[in-house]
C-alpha positions in Angstrom: 0.1 -0.1 0.0 2.9 2.2 0.6 4.0 1.9 -2.9 0.4 3.0 -4.6 0.3 5.5 -2.6 4.1 6.9 -3.4 2.8 6.5 -7.0 -0.1 8.0 -7.1 1.5 11.5 -5.1 3.4 12.0 -8.4 0.5 11.3 -10.9 -1.6 14.0 -9.3 1.0 16.6 -8.7 2.4 16.2 -12.7 -0.9 16.3 -14.1 -2.2 19.6 -12.1 -0.1 22.3 -13.8 -0.6 20.9 -17.7 -4.5 21.9 -16.5 -3.7 25.5 -14.9 -1.9 26.0 -18.0 -4.8 25.2 -20.0 -7.6 27.4 -18.6 -4.6 30.6 -18.9 -4.4 29.7 -22.4 -7.7 29.7 -22.9 -8.1 32.9 -20.4 -5.2 34.5 -22.8 -6.6 33.7 -25.7 -10.1 34.8 -24.9 -11.4 38.0 -27.3 -11.7 41.3 -26.4 -14.9 42.3 -28.1 -15.0 45.3 -26.7 -11.7 46.6 -28.5 -12.3 44.8 -31.8 -16.0 47.2 -31.8 -14.0 50.7 -31.2 -11.3 49.6 -34.0 -14.3 49.1 -36.6 -16.0 52.2 -35.5 -12.6 54.1 -35.7 -12.2 52.2 -39.5 -15.6 53.1 -40.3 -15.0 56.9 -39.4 -11.9 57.1 -41.7 -12.7 54.9 -44.4 -15.9 56.9 -45.5 -14.9 60.3 -45.7 -12.6 58.7 -48.0 -15.1 56.2 -50.2 -17.3 59.9 -50.2 -14.0 61.4 -51.8 -13.7 58.5 -54.2 -17.0 58.1 -55.0 -18.0 61.6 -55.8 -14.9 63.0 -57.8 -16.4 60.5 -60.7 -20.1 62.3 -60.2 -21.1 64.9 -63.0 -22.4 68.5 -61.4 -26.0 67.9 -61.6 -25.9 64.0 -60.6 -23.7 65.3 -57.0 -27.3 66.8 -55.9 -29.5 64.1 -57.2 -28.2 60.9 -56.3 -27.6 59.4 -52.8 -23.7 60.9 -51.7 -22.8 57.7 -50.1 -24.0 55.6 -53.3 -21.6 54.8 -56.5 -22.3 57.0 -59.8 -24.8 55.8 -61.7 -22.7 57.2 -65.3 -19.1 57.4 -63.8 -17.2 60.1 -65.7 -13.9 62.0 -65.8 -14.6 64.9 -66.6 -13.5 66.4 -63.4 -10.3 65.2 -63.7 -10.4 66.9 -67.2 -11.3 70.1 -66.0 -8.3 70.3 -63.1 -6.1 68.7 -65.4 -6.6 71.7 -68.1 -7.2 74.8 -65.1 -3.1 74.9 -65.0 -2.9 71.4 -62.4 0.5 70.3 -64.0 2.5 73.3 -63.6 0.8 73.6 -59.9 2.4 69.8 -59.4 6.1 70.4 -60.7 6.0 73.2 -58.4 5.1 71.2 -55.8 7.4 68.8 -56.4 10.2 70.8 -56.8 9.8 72.7 -53.8 9.2 69.5 -51.7 12.5 67.7 -53.5 14.6 70.7 -52.9 13.8 71.0 -49.2 14.0 67.7 -48.1 17.0 66.3 -49.7 19.0 69.3 -48.3 17.2 68.9 -44.5 18.2 65.8 -44.6 21.5 65.4 -45.7 22.7 68.3 -43.6 20.5 66.9 -40.7 22.0 63.6 -40.9 25.9 65.0 -40.7 25.0 67.2 -37.8 23.5 64.5 -35.8 26.6 62.4 -36.5 28.8 64.7 -35.2 26.2 65.7 -32.3 26.8 62.0 -31.1 30.2 61.1 -32.4 31.9 64.0 -31.6 32.9 64.0 -27.9 30.8 65.9 -25.4 32.3 69.9 -26.5 30.6 72.5 -25.3 30.3 74.2 -28.7 28.5 70.5 -29.5 26.3 70.7 -26.7 25.2 74.3 -27.4 24.6 73.3 -31.0 22.6 70.4 -30.4 20.2 73.0 -27.8 20.5 75.4 -30.5 18.2 72.7 -33.0 16.1 71.5 -29.9 15.0 75.3 -29.4 14.0 74.9 -33.1 11.3 72.8 -31.9 9.6 75.0 -30.1 9.5 78.0 -32.3 6.3 77.8 -34.8 6.3 78.6 -38.1 3.6 81.4 -37.8 5.2 83.3 -35.0 8.3 83.9 -37.6 6.4 84.1 -40.7 6.6 88.2 -40.8 10.3 88.0 -40.5 10.9 85.3 -42.7 9.2 87.7 -45.0 11.0 90.3 -44.6 14.1 88.1 -45.0 13.0 86.9 -48.1 12.1 90.5 -49.8 15.4 91.6 -48.4 17.3 89.0 -50.0 15.2 89.1 -53.9 13.5 86.0 -53.9 10.0 86.8 -52.8 7.6 85.2 -55.6 10.3 82.6 -56.8 10.7 78.3 -55.7 13.7 79.5 -53.7 12.0 81.2 -51.7 9.9 78.8 -50.3 12.4 76.2 -50.4 14.7 77.8 -48.0 12.5 78.4 -45.0 11.4 74.8 -45.6 14.8 73.8 -45.0 15.0 75.5 -41.7 11.7 74.2 -40.0 12.3 70.7 -41.1 15.9 70.8 -39.8 15.3 70.6 -35.9 13.3 67.6 -35.3 15.2 66.0 -38.3 18.2 66.5 -36.3 16.5 65.0 -33.0 15.2 61.9 -34.6 18.4 61.1 -36.3 20.7 61.8 -33.4 18.5 59.3 -31.5 18.9 56.7 -33.9 22.7 57.3 -34.1 23.4 56.8 -29.9 22.0 53.8 -30.3 24.8 52.5 -32.8 27.4 50.6 -30.6 30.8 52.8 -30.2 32.7 49.0 -31.0 31.5 49.3 -34.4 33.4 53.0 -35.2 36.4 52.1 -32.9 36.9 48.9 -34.8 36.8 50.7 -38.4 38.9 53.2 -36.9 41.6 50.5 -35.7 41.3 49.5 -39.4 42.4 53.3 -40.7 38.6 54.6 -41.6 38.1 58.4 -42.0 35.4 59.9 -40.3 33.8 60.6 -44.0 33.8 56.8 -44.6 32.5 55.9 -41.3 29.6 58.4 -41.8 28.7 57.1 -45.1 30.1 53.0 -44.7 28.8 52.4 -41.0 26.2 55.3 -39.6 23.9 55.6 -42.8 23.3 52.1 -43.4 22.5 51.6 -39.9 20.3 54.4 -39.3 18.3 53.9 -42.8 14.8 53.3 -41.0 15.2 56.6 -39.6 16.1 58.9 -42.5 13.3 57.2 -44.4 11.0 57.8 -41.8 12.2 62.2 -41.3 12.3 62.0 -45.3 9.2 61.2 -45.4 7.7 63.1 -42.7 9.0 66.2 -43.7 8.0 65.6 -47.7 4.1 65.1 -46.1 5.0 68.3 -44.2 6.3 70.4 -46.9 3.8 68.8 -49.6 1.1 70.2 -47.6 2.1 73.3 -46.9 -0.3 76.2 -47.4 1.1 79.4 -44.8 4.7 80.0 -47.3 3.3 79.5 -50.6 0.6 82.1 -49.4 2.6 84.5 -48.0 5.6 84.1 -50.0 3.8 84.1 -53.3 2.0 86.1 -55.8 2.0 84.8 -59.4 -0.1 81.8 -60.1 3.0 80.7 -61.4 4.4 79.9 -58.4 1.7 78.4 -56.7 2.0 75.1 -55.4 -1.0 72.7 -55.2 -1.9 73.5 -51.2 -2.6 76.9 -52.6 -3.9 75.9 -55.7 -6.9 73.6 -54.0 -8.0 76.7 -51.9 -8.1 78.7 -56.3 -10.5 75.6 -56.9 -12.7 75.8 -54.3 -13.3 79.2 -55.1 -13.3 78.9 -58.7 -15.8 75.5 -58.3 -17.1 76.4 -55.5 -20.4 75.1 -56.5 -18.8 72.2 -58.4 -17.7 69.6 -55.7 -17.1 67.0 -57.8 -14.3 68.9 -59.5 -12.5 69.9 -56.0 -12.6 66.5 -54.9 -11.0 65.3 -57.9 -7.9 67.7 -57.4 -7.6 66.9 -54.2 -7.3 63.1 -55.3 -4.9 64.3 -57.6 -3.2 65.9 -54.9 -2.7 63.3 -52.8 -1.7 60.4 -55.3 2.3 61.7 -55.0 2.3 61.3 -50.5 0.5 57.5 -51.1 3.2 56.3 -53.6 5.9 57.9 -51.4 4.5 56.0 -48.4 3.8 52.7 -50.0 7.5 52.5 -51.4 9.2 53.4 -48.0 6.1 52.4 -46.0 8.7 49.1 -44.1 11.3 51.6 -43.4 9.1 54.1 -42.2 7.3 51.5 -39.4 10.7 50.5 -38.7 11.8 53.9 -37.9 9.0 54.6 -36.0 8.6 51.6 -34.1 12.6 50.8 -33.3 13.1 53.4 -30.3 10.2 51.4 -28.1 12.4 48.3 -28.2 14.9 49.7 -25.6 
């Protein structure tokens, strides 16, 4: 009897934990219906306006007021897109591309090199002041400096030019880019730089051969963010331009609203055309963007 008691004891203790683990697994796998419902409601809030914009852009002006706003058009038409393209839309598009590329590329390059100097340049007083100066730029909004910018651009003779919009856009893109890129560069192990320095690599080679590939997600993140901000910028083109030839897409959309104040489908067609480059940019760099946005949470 002693042997039976001893043999039954371990069996009972051995079978108890799996049952408890199964109960825990069932409890952890229980669906969260509240979070799922909130997610579907938020998805509907986001998707319904986009759906309305898309289907309305293919409606004629007469059908827009006669049909249900959420019902697809019975007779789809491309007249609205043709009307927008014929209203100098390609010229506004080219201006926006020039301003965006002319501001984003120098801003990202300068920010990357400045971040490398701040992180890898030691703990000098000059570098600390430089980093503080960049951080102070985050606290100054564009609206607070628009009048000094306007006066400076006029003194430089760049009023009503694309360069007059590019230079302020570069200045306001650098502070946040330096903050993001410097935080990523601090995560690069110092041993990698030391090993390359022992092998005789120069600072320039370490910058482009080591730091740049390892911080590529951060570079893509700040590039897409700055491109989005400059592409959708409205205040600088409004204040620093006057002639229609220098208008960018956001300012041109305001003119479309004035010209087609009743023709809502034409306005929405211009909105869709202006958002296509941003969608393409996101599709191309979405993986790098998501990895760059979430990399800091893994610390």
